C-alpha positions in Angstrom: -10.9 -11.4 -16.5 -10.0 -8.4 -14.1 -9.8 -10.8 -11.1 -7.2 -12.9 -13.0 -5.1 -9.8 -13.8 -5.2 -8.6 -10.2 -4.3 -11.9 -8.8 -1.4 -12.2 -11.2 -0.2 -8.8 -10.3 -0.3 -9.5 -6.6 1.4 -12.7 -7.0 4.1 -11.2 -9.2 4.8 -8.4 -6.7 5.0 -10.7 -3.6 7.6 -12.9 -5.3 10.0 -9.9 -5.6 11.9 -9.5 -2.3 13.5 -6.2 -3.4 10.2 -4.3 -3.6 9.3 -2.2 -0.6 5.9 -2.0 1.0 5.2 1.4 -0.5 5.5 0.1 -4.0 3.3 -2.9 -3.3 0.8 -0.5 -1.7 1.0 1.8 -4.7 0.4 -1.0 -7.2 -2.4 -2.7 -5.3 -4.0 0.6 -4.6 -3.8 1.3 -8.3 -5.3 -1.9 -9.3 -8.2 -1.6 -6.8 -8.8 2.1 -7.7 -8.9 1.2 -11.4 -11.5 -1.5 -10.9 -13.6 0.7 -8.8 -13.3 3.6 -11.2 -14.3 1.4 -14.2 -17.8 1.0 -12.5 -18.5 4.6 -13.4 -19.0 6.4 -16.6 -19.5 5.2 -20.2 -17.4 5.3 -23.3 -14.5 7.7 -23.0 -15.8 8.7 -19.4 -15.3 5.2 -18.3 -11.7 5.2 -19.3 -11.3 8.5 -17.6 -12.8 7.3 -14.4 -10.7 4.2 -14.5 -7.5 6.4 -14.9 -8.6 8.7 -12.0 -9.5 5.8 -9.8 -6.0 4.1 -10.5 -4.3 7.2 -9.8 -6.0 8.0 -6.6 -5.8 4.4 -5.5 -2.0 4.4 -6.0 -1.7 7.5 -3.8 -3.9 6.1 -1.1 -2.4 2.6 -1.2 1.1 3.9 -1.0 0.4 6.1 1.8 -1.3 3.4 3.9 1.6 1.0 3.2 4.1 3.7 4.2 2.3 4.4 7.4 2.0 0.6 8.3 5.8 0.1 7.6 7.6 -1.5 10.4 10.7 0.6 9.7 8.6 3.8 10.2 7.3 2.4 13.6 10.7 1.5 14.7 12.1 5.0 13.8 9.2 6.5 15.8 10.0 4.4 18.9 13.8 5.5 18.6 12.7 9.1 18.3 10.7 8.6 21.6 14.0 7.6 23.2 13.5 3.9 23.6 16.6 1.7 23.0 16.3 -1.2 20.5 16.2 -4.8 22.0 14.8 -3.7 25.3 11.4 -4.5 26.7 10.3 -0.8 26.5 11.2 -0.8 22.8 9.1 -3.9 22.2 6.2 -2.3 24.2 6.4 0.9 21.9 6.4 -1.3 18.8 3.3 -3.2 19.9 1.5 0.0 20.8 2.2 1.8 17.6 1.6 -1.2 15.4 
């Protein structure tokens, strides 16, 4: 049942083109963290661990997605002084990805 919920959530998010990478990372991280957290504890403790796992997973997933964002990489190359649409800019993008 958990797998069906996660797959449905993922498919639903990927169909929305207006959602940014960080939101997708937050959601997938929360789902994964919740599943991992549910493996620990019993009774109310299990619910608590699931919530903690979802919260931490959301934070970590969002940060990972943000770091991997193409826009952030492009900004970094621009900050380093490379002009867009030049071979040097493309080399910078490839090295930072």
